[in-house]
N, C-alpha and C positions, 0 to 999 in steps of 0.2 A: 883355643881353637875357635875359628870363626866359621860361620855358615855361609853357603853360597846359594844362589838361585837354583831351585830344583831340589834342594835338600828337604827331606821330610822328617819332622819332629812330632811324633805322636799323630794327632789329627790335623797337623799344619804343614803346608808346603811353603818354603821360603821363596818369596818373590824377589827380594833384594834388601840391601841395607838401607836404613833410614838415618842412622847416626850412631855416635859412640861418645862415651864420656869416661871419666875416671873409674867408675865402678862397673860399667856394663856397656853392652851394645844393644841397639834397637833395630829390629827387622820388620819389614812389611811382609806379612804372611797371609796365605789364603787358608781359611778353615775348610778342610776337604769335606766335612759333613754338611755345612750350611752354604758353602761357596762364597762366604763373606770375607772381605778383606779386613784384616785386623793388624795390630801391632804386637810384637813379642819383644819384651825386654829380657836380656840374658845377663846374669851376673858373671863377671869375669873371674876366673879361678883365683887370681892374685888378690881379689877383693874379699875373699871369704876368710879373712883373718880372725874375725870375732863375731859373736852374736850381735854386738853393737852395730857392726858394719852391715850385717844381714838385715837388721831392723831398719837401719837408715835406707837401705835399698827398697824395702817394702813400703816405707813411708813415702818415698819419692813416687812410687807407682800409685799409691792411694791418692796422693795429692794431685797427680796428673789426671786420674780418673774423675776426681771431683771437679776439676776445672774444665771438663769437656762441656760442649754446648748441651743444655738440658733437653733439647728436642732430639738429640742424637744419642742413642744408647752407647755407653762406653764399650770399647773393644780393646782388651789387652789380655796378655797371657804371661804369667810368671813361669819361667822355665829353668829353674835351678841355675847351674853354672854352665859356662860355655863349653866345658869339657864333658858334659853329660848330655844324654839325648832322650 
């Protein structure tokens, strides 16, 4: 399941897609509480085959957050699988 602009996931409203890869999809989202634009990476259901794959997904997110510009606070949200909300 993919998300589309206007979909609401918890405290986030989907603005649009940013990209996709073998394990997941990335969306530009607006935090409805802070009105801040952030990125949300969603693990695709077919990628949830093992604890190893889930850990790899988390490592990718952590690596990306560490590589952001130091003066800019990281903005990311882990949101389970694409078929959960």
